[in-house]
PAPA-995623 format. One record per residue (C-alpha): residue in one letter; x negated, y, z; residue number from 0. Coordinates in Angstrom, 3 decimals, always signed. Example, Ala and Ser with C-alpha at 12.3 -4.5 7.8 and 13.67 -1.06 7.14 Angstrom:
BEGIN
<atom "A" <-12.300 -4.500 +7.800> 0>
<atom "S" <-13.670 -1.060 +7.140> 1>
! end
This chain:
BEGIN
<atom "X" <-55.889 -52.233 +20.205> 0>
<atom "X" <-56.928 -50.444 +23.181> 1>
<atom "X" <-54.598 -47.692 +22.185> 2>
<atom "X" <-51.636 -49.980 +21.701> 3>
<atom "X" <-52.498 -51.807 +25.324> 4>
<atom "X" <-52.221 -55.118 +23.475> 5>
<atom "X" <-54.278 -58.070 +23.198> 6>
<atom "X" <-56.182 -58.883 +19.760> 7>
<atom "X" <-54.120 -61.781 +19.615> 8>
<atom "X" <-50.669 -59.956 +19.946> 9>
<atom "X" <-51.726 -57.115 +17.526> 10>
<atom "X" <-53.158 -59.726 +14.663> 11>
<atom "X" <-50.170 -61.819 +15.175> 12>
<atom "X" <-47.741 -58.951 +14.767> 13>
<atom "X" <-50.041 -57.497 +11.800> 14>
<atom "X" <-49.566 -60.910 +10.010> 15>
<atom "X" <-45.898 -60.929 +10.501> 16>
<atom "X" <-45.494 -57.349 +9.175> 17>
<atom "X" <-47.438 -58.346 +6.097> 18>
<atom "X" <-44.918 -61.162 +5.764> 19>
<atom "X" <-41.910 -58.849 +5.906> 20>
<atom "X" <-43.503 -56.058 +3.727> 21>
<atom "X" <-44.080 -59.087 +0.997> 22>
<atom "X" <-40.243 -59.887 +1.279> 23>
<atom "X" <-39.170 -56.386 +0.837> 24>
<atom "X" <-41.541 -55.163 -1.635> 25>
<atom "X" <-43.212 -58.131 -3.438> 26>
<atom "X" <-46.454 -56.939 -2.479> 27>
<atom "X" <-48.893 -59.704 -1.390> 28>
<atom "X" <-51.809 -57.414 -0.131> 29>
<atom "X" <-49.840 -54.239 +1.683> 30>
<atom "X" <-51.674 -55.103 +4.727> 31>
<atom "X" <-55.162 -56.944 +4.693> 32>
<atom "X" <-56.910 -58.304 +7.909> 33>
<atom "X" <-60.619 -58.033 +7.230> 34>
<atom "X" <-63.402 -59.760 +8.970> 35>
<atom "X" <-60.866 -61.222 +11.552> 36>
<atom "X" <-60.282 -57.804 +13.107> 37>
<atom "X" <-60.106 -54.794 +10.920> 38>
<atom "X" <-56.479 -53.972 +9.576> 39>
<atom "X" <-56.196 -51.981 +6.192> 40>
<atom "X" <-52.944 -50.897 +5.420> 41>
<atom "X" <-52.624 -50.308 +1.623> 42>
<atom "X" <-48.997 -50.163 +0.798> 43>
<atom "X" <-48.013 -46.971 -0.825> 44>
<atom "X" <-45.209 -45.103 +0.954> 45>
<atom "X" <-43.715 -44.729 -2.452> 46>
<atom "X" <-43.145 -48.620 -2.539> 47>
<atom "X" <-42.511 -49.466 +1.206> 48>
<atom "X" <-38.940 -48.316 +2.001> 49>
<atom "X" <-39.268 -47.741 +5.639> 50>
<atom "X" <-35.582 -47.551 +6.093> 51>
<atom "X" <-35.137 -51.042 +4.764> 52>
<atom "X" <-37.919 -52.103 +7.037> 53>
<atom "X" <-36.357 -50.510 +9.933> 54>
<atom "X" <-32.888 -52.123 +9.290> 55>
<atom "X" <-34.606 -55.550 +8.911> 56>
<atom "X" <-36.115 -55.383 +12.352> 57>
<atom "X" <-32.949 -54.134 +13.763> 58>
<atom "X" <-30.961 -56.710 +12.204> 59>
<atom "X" <-33.359 -59.687 +13.178> 60>
<atom "X" <-33.618 -58.858 +16.718> 61>
<atom "X" <-31.496 -60.627 +19.054> 62>
<atom "X" <-29.461 -57.336 +20.165> 63>
<atom "X" <-29.266 -56.292 +16.693> 64>
<atom "X" <-27.640 -59.493 +15.576> 65>
<atom "X" <-25.584 -59.758 +18.623> 66>
<atom "X" <-23.936 -56.106 +18.049> 67>
<atom "X" <-23.730 -56.920 +14.199> 68>
<atom "X" <-21.942 -60.210 +15.009> 69>
<atom "X" <-19.774 -58.865 +17.627> 70>
<atom "X" <-18.521 -55.922 +15.531> 71>
<atom "X" <-17.633 -58.319 +12.417> 72>
<atom "X" <-15.965 -60.794 +15.090> 73>
<atom "X" <-18.324 -63.763 +13.842> 74>
<atom "X" <-19.330 -65.127 +17.338> 75>
<atom "X" <-17.502 -68.154 +18.524> 76>
<atom "X" <-19.779 -69.445 +21.124> 77>
<atom "X" <-22.677 -67.812 +23.018> 78>
<atom "X" <-24.728 -71.113 +22.858> 79>
<atom "X" <-24.119 -71.388 +19.052> 80>
<atom "X" <-25.192 -67.640 +18.759> 81>
<atom "X" <-28.467 -68.540 +20.806> 82>
<atom "X" <-29.168 -71.387 +18.501> 83>
<atom "X" <-28.538 -69.096 +15.354> 84>
<atom "X" <-31.002 -66.624 +16.383> 85>
<atom "X" <-33.663 -69.280 +17.763> 86>
<atom "X" <-33.783 -68.352 +21.363> 87>
<atom "X" <-32.956 -70.328 +24.527> 88>
<atom "X" <-29.780 -69.705 +26.052> 89>
<atom "X" <-31.036 -68.239 +29.287> 90>
<atom "X" <-32.951 -65.652 +27.020> 91>
<atom "X" <-29.773 -64.905 +25.164> 92>
<atom "X" <-27.774 -64.372 +28.208> 93>
<atom "X" <-30.415 -61.691 +29.552> 94>
<atom "X" <-30.235 -60.041 +26.119> 95>
<atom "X" <-26.300 -60.083 +26.359> 96>
<atom "X" <-26.530 -58.416 +29.657> 97>
<atom "X" <-28.446 -55.509 +28.530> 98>
<atom "X" <-26.271 -55.189 +25.605> 99>
<atom "X" <-23.310 -55.291 +27.900> 100>
<atom "X" <-24.777 -52.392 +30.254> 101>
<atom "X" <-25.679 -50.247 +27.289> 102>
<atom "X" <-21.976 -50.500 +25.619> 103>
<atom "X" <-20.313 -50.035 +29.111> 104>
<atom "X" <-22.036 -46.261 +29.092> 105>
<atom "X" <-19.802 -45.291 +26.261> 106>
<atom "X" <-16.613 -47.216 +27.121> 107>
<atom "X" <-17.261 -50.482 +25.016> 108>
<atom "X" <-16.903 -53.759 +26.441> 109>
<atom "X" <-17.403 -57.437 +25.312> 110>
<atom "X" <-14.203 -59.487 +25.619> 111>
<atom "X" <-13.862 -62.946 +26.708> 112>
<atom "X" <-13.086 -63.791 +23.183> 113>
<atom "X" <-16.138 -62.410 +21.741> 114>
<atom "X" <-15.021 -58.999 +20.451> 115>
<atom "X" <-15.782 -55.423 +21.114> 116>
<atom "X" <-13.024 -53.769 +22.792> 117>
<atom "X" <-12.679 -50.347 +24.726> 118>
<atom "X" <-13.443 -47.056 +23.120> 119>
<atom "X" <-12.417 -47.650 +19.547> 120>
<atom "X" <-13.868 -44.610 +18.528> 121>
<atom "X" <-17.229 -44.961 +20.049> 122>
<atom "X" <-17.302 -48.426 +18.538> 123>
<atom "X" <-16.848 -47.276 +15.041> 124>
<atom "X" <-19.178 -44.227 +15.567> 125>
<atom "X" <-21.904 -46.269 +17.218> 126>
<atom "X" <-21.986 -48.914 +14.079> 127>
<atom "X" <-21.829 -45.802 +11.775> 128>
<atom "X" <-24.970 -44.538 +13.582> 129>
<atom "X" <-26.639 -47.773 +13.296> 130>
<atom "X" <-26.140 -47.869 +9.651> 131>
<atom "X" <-26.568 -44.210 +8.630> 132>
<atom "X" <-29.673 -43.898 +10.770> 133>
<atom "X" <-31.528 -47.024 +9.987> 134>
<atom "X" <-29.738 -47.827 +6.649> 135>
<atom "X" <-28.965 -44.415 +5.018> 136>
<atom "X" <-29.797 -45.523 +1.447> 137>
<atom "X" <-29.681 -49.122 +1.644> 138>
<atom "X" <-27.073 -51.555 +0.482> 139>
<atom "X" <-23.913 -52.035 +2.456> 140>
<atom "X" <-24.010 -55.123 +4.950> 141>
<atom "X" <-20.105 -55.450 +4.411> 142>
<atom "X" <-18.773 -58.167 +1.939> 143>
<atom "X" <-18.697 -57.413 -1.572> 144>
<atom "X" <-14.652 -56.799 -1.623> 145>
<atom "X" <-15.052 -54.400 +1.036> 146>
<atom "X" <-18.124 -52.289 -0.831> 147>
<atom "X" <-15.864 -52.135 -3.872> 148>
<atom "X" <-12.862 -51.074 -1.851> 149>
<atom "X" <-14.901 -48.745 -0.305> 150>
<atom "X" <-16.442 -47.112 -3.503> 151>
<atom "X" <-13.011 -46.664 -4.932> 152>
<atom "X" <-11.680 -44.889 -2.166> 153>
<atom "X" <-14.377 -42.536 -2.152> 154>
<atom "X" <-14.465 -41.853 -5.769> 155>
<atom "X" <-10.673 -41.728 -6.085> 156>
<atom "X" <-9.806 -39.992 -2.771> 157>
<atom "X" <-12.755 -38.148 -0.943> 158>
<atom "X" <-14.901 -36.988 -3.908> 159>
<atom "X" <-11.929 -34.893 -5.778> 160>
<atom "X" <-11.338 -33.082 -2.627> 161>
<atom "X" <-14.746 -32.553 -1.644> 162>
<atom "X" <-16.574 -31.851 -4.902> 163>
<atom "X" <-20.213 -32.970 -5.564> 164>
<atom "X" <-21.748 -34.667 -2.932> 165>
<atom "X" <-25.132 -35.842 -2.301> 166>
<atom "X" <-25.986 -39.646 -2.500> 167>
<atom "X" <-26.674 -39.905 +1.173> 168>
<atom "X" <-23.450 -38.290 +1.781> 169>
<atom "X" <-21.494 -40.581 -0.650> 170>
<atom "X" <-23.563 -43.876 +1.005> 171>
<atom "X" <-22.393 -42.313 +4.515> 172>
<atom "X" <-19.022 -42.391 +3.226> 173>
<atom "X" <-18.647 -45.611 +1.885> 174>
<atom "X" <-20.198 -46.914 +5.356> 175>
<atom "X" <-17.565 -44.935 +7.041> 176>
<atom "X" <-14.698 -46.423 +5.099> 177>
<atom "X" <-16.119 -49.910 +5.336> 178>
<atom "X" <-16.448 -49.721 +9.108> 179>
<atom "X" <-12.765 -48.345 +9.340> 180>
<atom "X" <-11.393 -51.095 +7.108> 181>
<atom "X" <-13.298 -53.741 +8.821> 182>
<atom "X" <-11.635 -52.680 +12.496> 183>
<atom "X" <-8.340 -51.538 +11.019> 184>
<atom "X" <-7.548 -55.001 +9.441> 185>
<atom "X" <-8.549 -56.776 +12.847> 186>
<atom "X" <-5.818 -54.757 +14.295> 187>
<atom "X" <-8.208 -52.422 +16.300> 188>
<atom "X" <-7.020 -48.854 +16.301> 189>
<atom "X" <-8.054 -45.575 +17.559> 190>
<atom "X" <-6.122 -43.503 +20.153> 191>
<atom "X" <-4.377 -40.496 +19.478> 192>
<atom "X" <-5.920 -38.571 +22.632> 193>
<atom "X" <-9.561 -38.774 +21.185> 194>
<atom "X" <-8.925 -36.758 +17.948> 195>
<atom "X" <-6.651 -34.626 +19.512> 196>
<atom "X" <-9.304 -32.928 +21.524> 197>
<atom "X" <-11.120 -31.712 +18.632> 198>
<atom "X" <-8.657 -31.499 +15.797> 199>
<atom "X" <-5.393 -29.436 +15.795> 200>
<atom "X" <-1.964 -31.062 +15.173> 201>
<atom "X" <-1.760 -32.249 +11.492> 202>
<atom "X" <+0.976 -29.515 +10.574> 203>
<atom "X" <-1.625 -26.787 +11.390> 204>
<atom "X" <-4.562 -28.294 +9.720> 205>
<atom "X" <-5.751 -26.943 +6.255> 206>
<atom "X" <-4.150 -27.957 +2.837> 207>
<atom "X" <-7.259 -30.461 +1.849> 208>
<atom "X" <-7.125 -32.130 +5.472> 209>
<atom "X" <-3.461 -32.535 +5.101> 210>
<atom "X" <-3.834 -33.788 +1.505> 211>
<atom "X" <-6.334 -36.446 +2.682> 212>
<atom "X" <-4.267 -37.261 +5.527> 213>
<atom "X" <-1.332 -38.046 +3.085> 214>
<atom "X" <-3.663 -40.078 +0.697> 215>
<atom "X" <-5.187 -42.240 +3.380> 216>
<atom "X" <-1.938 -43.110 +5.024> 217>
<atom "X" <-0.587 -44.172 +1.698> 218>
<atom "X" <-3.547 -46.737 +1.420> 219>
<atom "X" <-2.170 -47.971 +4.909> 220>
<atom "X" <+1.324 -48.098 +3.668> 221>
<atom "X" <+1.590 -51.740 +2.810> 222>
<atom "X" <+0.093 -53.001 +6.322> 223>
<atom "X" <+2.723 -54.942 +8.156> 224>
<atom "X" <+4.047 -53.533 +11.147> 225>
<atom "X" <+2.021 -50.392 +11.239> 226>
<atom "X" <+3.784 -47.525 +13.128> 227>
<atom "X" <+3.505 -44.156 +11.303> 228>
<atom "X" <+2.053 -42.552 +14.261> 229>
<atom "X" <-0.776 -45.042 +13.982> 230>
<atom "X" <-1.589 -44.497 +10.454> 231>
<atom "X" <-1.637 -40.746 +10.829> 232>
<atom "X" <-4.076 -41.119 +13.865> 233>
<atom "X" <-6.363 -43.545 +11.943> 234>
<atom "X" <-6.241 -40.938 +9.008> 235>
<atom "X" <-6.946 -37.908 +11.064> 236>
<atom "X" <-9.982 -39.799 +12.754> 237>
<atom "X" <-11.536 -40.122 +9.498> 238>
<atom "X" <-11.067 -36.419 +8.721> 239>
<atom "X" <-12.806 -35.716 +12.396> 240>
<atom "X" <-15.757 -37.867 +11.376> 241>
<atom "X" <-15.975 -35.991 +8.093> 242>
<atom "X" <-15.917 -32.766 +9.692> 243>
<atom "X" <-18.704 -34.094 +12.012> 244>
<atom "X" <-21.095 -34.740 +8.702> 245>
<atom "X" <-20.526 -31.301 +7.560> 246>
<atom "X" <-18.571 -32.507 +4.238> 247>
<atom "X" <-15.981 -29.540 +4.489> 248>
<atom "X" <-16.582 -25.961 +4.103> 249>
<atom "X" <-16.839 -23.699 +7.139> 250>
<atom "X" <-13.531 -22.157 +6.721> 251>
<atom "X" <-11.926 -25.407 +6.813> 252>
<atom "X" <-13.623 -26.258 +9.809> 253>
<atom "X" <-12.431 -23.163 +11.903> 254>
<atom "X" <-8.952 -23.821 +10.516> 255>
<atom "X" <-8.967 -27.521 +11.552> 256>
<atom "X" <-10.557 -27.595 +15.099> 257>
<atom "X" <-9.267 -26.969 +18.341> 258>
<atom "X" <-9.829 -23.940 +20.682> 259>
<atom "X" <-12.062 -26.035 +22.695> 260>
<atom "X" <-14.545 -26.832 +19.561> 261>
<atom "X" <-14.334 -23.262 +18.912> 262>
<atom "X" <-15.569 -22.261 +22.438> 263>
<atom "X" <-18.416 -24.556 +22.006> 264>
<atom "X" <-19.533 -22.421 +18.984> 265>
<atom "X" <-18.787 -19.216 +20.930> 266>
<atom "X" <-20.971 -20.452 +23.658> 267>
<atom "X" <-23.755 -21.504 +21.085> 268>
<atom "X" <-23.582 -17.609 +19.538> 269>
<atom "X" <-23.702 -16.465 +22.905> 270>
<atom "X" <-26.890 -18.407 +23.766> 271>
<atom "X" <-28.418 -17.249 +20.532> 272>
<atom "X" <-27.808 -13.443 +21.675> 273>
<atom "X" <-29.109 -14.083 +25.089> 274>
<atom "X" <-32.194 -15.839 +23.830> 275>
<atom "X" <-33.232 -13.170 +20.997> 276>
<atom "X" <-32.789 -10.586 +23.425> 277>
<atom "X" <-34.793 -12.358 +25.944> 278>
<atom "X" <-37.701 -13.076 +23.433> 279>
<atom "X" <-37.433 -9.960 +21.179> 280>
<atom "X" <-35.955 -7.437 +23.625> 281>
<atom "X" <-33.372 -6.270 +20.927> 282>
<atom "X" <-29.895 -7.033 +19.924> 283>
<atom "X" <-29.436 -9.767 +17.284> 284>
<atom "X" <-27.853 -8.746 +14.069> 285>
<atom "X" <-24.212 -10.470 +14.224> 286>
<atom "X" <-24.355 -11.691 +10.735> 287>
<atom "X" <-27.493 -13.438 +11.407> 288>
<atom "X" <-26.199 -15.043 +14.597> 289>
<atom "X" <-22.761 -16.294 +12.761> 290>
<atom "X" <-24.797 -17.491 +9.933> 291>
<atom "X" <-27.211 -19.792 +11.938> 292>
<atom "X" <-24.038 -20.743 +13.908> 293>
<atom "X" <-22.015 -21.809 +10.823> 294>
<atom "X" <-25.066 -24.004 +9.643> 295>
<atom "X" <-25.178 -25.816 +13.009> 296>
<atom "X" <-21.384 -26.215 +13.758> 297>
<atom "X" <-20.908 -29.708 +12.043> 298>
<atom "X" <-24.252 -30.840 +14.371> 299>
<atom "X" <-22.809 -29.365 +17.700> 300>
<atom "X" <-19.311 -31.030 +16.718> 301>
<atom "X" <-21.055 -34.191 +16.084> 302>
<atom "X" <-22.992 -34.141 +19.658> 303>
<atom "X" <-19.705 -33.850 +21.552> 304>
<atom "X" <-17.969 -36.491 +19.298> 305>
<atom "X" <-20.282 -39.279 +18.937> 306>
<atom "X" <-21.665 -41.727 +21.483> 307>
<atom "X" <-25.301 -42.399 +22.407> 308>
<atom "X" <-26.628 -38.696 +21.641> 309>
<atom "X" <-28.769 -38.307 +25.082> 310>
<atom "X" <-32.271 -38.193 +25.443> 311>
<atom "X" <-32.396 -42.187 +26.486> 312>
<atom "X" <-30.418 -43.093 +23.528> 313>
<atom "X" <-31.026 -41.183 +20.316> 314>
<atom "X" <-34.838 -40.943 +18.869> 315>
<atom "X" <-35.040 -38.038 +16.499> 316>
<atom "X" <-36.998 -38.711 +13.380> 317>
<atom "X" <-38.965 -35.334 +13.680> 318>
<atom "X" <-41.728 -34.919 +16.172> 319>
<atom "X" <-40.990 -31.700 +18.036> 320>
<atom "X" <-44.376 -31.838 +19.664> 321>
<atom "X" <-45.949 -31.615 +16.033> 322>
<atom "X" <-43.635 -28.606 +15.112> 323>
<atom "X" <-44.513 -26.351 +18.143> 324>
<atom "X" <-47.860 -25.422 +17.281> 325>
<atom "X" <-46.764 -24.550 +13.615> 326>
<atom "X" <-43.856 -22.518 +14.438> 327>
<atom "X" <-44.588 -21.411 +17.959> 328>
<atom "X" <-41.965 -18.349 +17.847> 329>
<atom "X" <-39.233 -20.432 +16.359> 330>
<atom "X" <-39.972 -23.228 +18.857> 331>
<atom "X" <-39.947 -20.951 +21.931> 332>
<atom "X" <-36.636 -19.098 +20.674> 333>
<atom "X" <-34.994 -22.558 +19.849> 334>
<atom "X" <-35.857 -23.917 +23.098> 335>
<atom "X" <-34.497 -21.009 +25.187> 336>
<atom "X" <-31.321 -21.163 +23.152> 337>
<atom "X" <-30.674 -24.903 +24.170> 338>
<atom "X" <-31.388 -23.811 +27.917> 339>
<atom "X" <-28.764 -21.079 +27.710> 340>
<atom "X" <-26.488 -23.455 +25.661> 341>
<atom "X" <-26.803 -25.847 +28.462> 342>
<atom "X" <-26.165 -23.704 +30.994> 343>
<atom "X" <-22.848 -22.598 +29.315> 344>
<atom "X" <-21.596 -25.967 +28.575> 345>
<atom "X" <-23.110 -28.151 +31.576> 346>
<atom "X" <-24.828 -30.355 +29.115> 347>
<atom "X" <-28.403 -31.468 +30.096> 348>
<atom "X" <-30.651 -29.474 +28.181> 349>
<atom "X" <-33.060 -32.354 +27.475> 350>
<atom "X" <-30.095 -34.022 +25.604> 351>
<atom "X" <-29.383 -31.050 +23.517> 352>
<atom "X" <-32.930 -30.672 +22.898> 353>
<atom "X" <-33.339 -34.078 +21.645> 354>
<atom "X" <-30.399 -33.997 +19.308> 355>
<atom "X" <-30.584 -30.607 +17.904> 356>
<atom "X" <-33.833 -28.873 +18.688> 357>
<atom "X" <-35.594 -29.787 +15.179> 358>
<atom "X" <-32.406 -28.561 +13.137> 359>
<atom "X" <-32.388 -25.540 +14.886> 360>
<atom "X" <-36.036 -24.719 +14.664> 361>
<atom "X" <-35.625 -25.284 +10.876> 362>
<atom "X" <-32.448 -23.296 +10.709> 363>
<atom "X" <-34.142 -20.100 +12.345> 364>
<atom "X" <-37.074 -20.043 +10.332> 365>
<atom "X" <-34.862 -19.883 +7.310> 366>
<atom "X" <-33.574 -16.355 +8.438> 367>
<atom "X" <-36.295 -13.942 +8.230> 368>
<atom "X" <-34.209 -11.307 +9.683> 369>
<atom "X" <-34.915 -13.047 +12.938> 370>
<atom "X" <-38.708 -11.566 +12.687> 371>
<atom "X" <-37.767 -8.209 +11.324> 372>
<atom "X" <-39.070 -6.158 +14.422> 373>
<atom "X" <-41.969 -8.078 +15.479> 374>
<atom "X" <-45.692 -7.077 +13.649> 375>
<atom "X" <-46.504 -8.709 +10.432> 376>
<atom "X" <-49.755 -10.497 +9.965> 377>
<atom "X" <-51.895 -8.559 +7.172> 378>
<atom "X" <-53.683 -10.990 +4.903> 379>
<atom "X" <-56.096 -9.693 +2.359> 380>
<atom "X" <-56.680 -12.105 -0.626> 381>
<atom "X" <-59.660 -10.778 -2.653> 382>
<atom "X" <-61.315 -13.186 -5.446> 383>
<atom "X" <-62.731 -10.403 -7.687> 384>
<atom "X" <-61.767 -10.879 -10.972> 385>
<atom "X" <-60.071 -14.325 -10.270> 386>
<atom "X" <-56.540 -12.965 -10.468> 387>
<atom "X" <-54.928 -16.233 -11.124> 388>
<atom "X" <-56.089 -17.668 -7.788> 389>
<atom "X" <-55.041 -14.463 -6.001> 390>
<atom "X" <-51.371 -14.807 -7.406> 391>
<atom "X" <-51.092 -18.619 -6.570> 392>
<atom "X" <-52.181 -18.118 -3.074> 393>
<atom "X" <-49.747 -15.021 -2.497> 394>
<atom "X" <-46.792 -17.086 -4.014> 395>
<atom "X" <-47.860 -20.172 -1.665> 396>
<atom "X" <-47.954 -17.794 +1.521> 397>
<atom "X" <-44.875 -15.718 +0.593> 398>
<atom "X" <-42.788 -18.934 +0.199> 399>
<atom "X" <-43.687 -20.188 +3.738> 400>
<atom "X" <-40.600 -20.195 +6.094> 401>
<atom "X" <-41.256 -19.074 +9.730> 402>
<atom "X" <-43.936 -16.695 +8.976> 403>
<atom "X" <-43.999 -12.801 +8.702> 404>
<atom "X" <-46.642 -12.051 +6.401> 405>
<atom "X" <-47.605 -9.143 +4.275> 406>
<atom "X" <-50.396 -9.830 +1.504> 407>
<atom "X" <-52.332 -7.157 -0.200> 408>
<atom "X" <-55.929 -7.258 -2.226> 409>
<atom "X" <-57.547 -4.309 -0.832> 410>
<atom "X" <-59.618 -4.836 +2.467> 411>
<atom "X" <-58.443 -1.874 +5.015> 412>
<atom "X" <-58.243 -1.217 +8.734> 413>
<atom "X" <-54.695 -2.932 +8.767> 414>
<atom "X" <-56.306 -6.272 +7.724> 415>
<atom "X" <-56.018 -9.130 +9.916> 416>
<atom "X" <-57.157 -12.097 +7.910> 417>
<atom "X" <-59.555 -11.909 +4.762> 418>
<atom "X" <-59.336 -14.722 +2.406> 419>
<atom "X" <-62.265 -14.410 -0.200> 420>
<atom "X" <-65.147 -15.871 -2.019> 421>
<atom "X" <-67.696 -13.385 -1.202> 422>
<atom "X" <-70.046 -13.694 +2.066> 423>
<atom "X" <-69.009 -11.545 +4.734> 424>
<atom "X" <-71.002 -9.614 +7.386> 425>
<atom "X" <-70.262 -10.745 +11.263> 426>
<atom "X" <-68.725 -8.924 +14.144> 427>
<atom "X" <-65.754 -7.406 +11.694> 428>
<atom "X" <-62.352 -6.737 +13.496> 429>
<atom "X" <-60.676 -9.105 +11.087> 430>
<atom "X" <-61.031 -12.969 +10.437> 431>
<atom "X" <-62.879 -13.695 +7.099> 432>
<atom "X" <-62.280 -17.155 +5.504> 433>
<atom "X" <-64.561 -17.934 +2.631> 434>
<atom "X" <-62.909 -20.012 -0.031> 435>
<atom "X" <-64.784 -21.452 -3.237> 436>
<atom "X" <-61.554 -21.406 -5.055> 437>
<atom "X" <-57.856 -22.207 -4.495> 438>
<atom "X" <-58.317 -23.898 -1.349> 439>
<atom "X" <-58.136 -27.357 +0.053> 440>
<atom "X" <-55.404 -28.972 +2.089> 441>
<atom "X" <-58.029 -28.594 +5.137> 442>
<atom "X" <-58.459 -24.826 +4.482> 443>
<atom "X" <-54.840 -24.090 +4.255> 444>
<atom "X" <-54.385 -25.648 +7.633> 445>
<atom "X" <-57.068 -23.612 +9.018> 446>
<atom "X" <-55.335 -20.332 +7.438> 447>
<atom "X" <-52.091 -21.321 +8.909> 448>
<atom "X" <-53.440 -21.847 +12.259> 449>
<atom "X" <-55.322 -18.486 +12.083> 450>
<atom "X" <-52.123 -16.901 +10.948> 451>
<atom "X" <-50.364 -18.180 +14.148> 452>
<atom "X" <-53.125 -17.295 +16.281> 453>
<atom "X" <-53.019 -13.711 +15.085> 454>
<atom "X" <-49.185 -13.582 +15.069> 455>
<atom "X" <-48.861 -14.550 +18.630> 456>
<atom "X" <-51.552 -12.109 +19.764> 457>
<atom "X" <-49.977 -9.329 +17.889> 458>
<atom "X" <-46.434 -10.369 +19.183> 459>
<atom "X" <-47.561 -10.563 +22.687> 460>
<atom "X" <-49.245 -7.216 +22.422> 461>
<atom "X" <-45.985 -5.630 +20.672> 462>
<atom "X" <-43.545 -7.321 +23.434> 463>
<atom "X" <-46.003 -5.857 +26.191> 464>
<atom "X" <-45.867 -2.449 +24.703> 465>
<atom "X" <-42.177 -2.644 +24.395> 466>
<atom "X" <-41.680 -3.781 +27.944> 467>
<atom "X" <-43.003 -0.271 +29.305> 468>
<atom "X" <-40.963 +1.963 +26.900> 469>
! end
């Protein structure tokens, strides 16, 4: 309670409500128990409680969440009635509405006098898409059943044949995307041509697959009364753009479809990778590796510039970077520097880029061992006498770790940095000795990884200092 800086009453009442909500979602009646009036015991298994479902539940039951949801679906008819529906006072509701209006205005969205979301139509749709995919990536659609069925039909009959095998999360995202589009489209809210044209080339210059999809999507709109062809084309093009931001098309198709300004962002990113690599490793990066890393992140770079609410104050990434940094120090330092250079080249605040892209960049860099090709490896000797099975399993586990440059052998030598063995060792040896009685516990593996990182950074800094003077 002291850690939360809350009173005992607030903590316990909140915990009691959480237990009720978990029971509603999972059916478990003892997921959270309060023992002795003060001890809170959380026992619901992670495999049973769907955190996305719980997050969506709280999002949709919050005053602001309900407000945005009902404004999007144009269900609000009176602010006083809305306050009654969400069981808050009218002054409280108006205070919440003022904050929602302020947040929406930052992305060009307004609440009209007739209770509708108007303004930047692209941001209205993408904001709703972010809410559904971030908090509701694997959950049931909140749209009416007829819209859900139509979304499934269109995705299965039009999108899947062009995109091939898709992951379940991608299919769910596409259904959300179509349902959002249809909900706004049938309410006669249309996107502008200028927004999409900033990122996509004219239709005649797009790839064959993109042109086919645009044609098929326009056919779905053909029975809409009084719909100009130009408006239908603009709507279809916006869907193609959104699909590009989700990485649903091959890199070659992206390169064909996007404008020169988007390609320039990617070139800036490649330049940032090269600058940071030379700064950290004092070597010229391999262009093949630079291009490979960029291709992986091209959809995310595009998404950053297309989507609303991507700043540090708007978007909370699910990965805690503070937890990554100690475990992968080189990848972290390199990636931070890339974001700094990318910020300089694009004029985008580095903190926003860090918040949106840093964890994915760290993970991508860790997947390319060539980035560490010139730095010294950490030499680990694994010696368990006649227990060769234990040695093999340990070697397999360590060799499969991303972001580590390790050389494994089974003979102690002058090059050994770390010895893992089941035999007692003398003190004051030049290597670190870890004495294990078997394959190693999770705690021992953590200790080993920490030692690998310590040795890695020590050897890297010595190697770097030595190369500075050459």
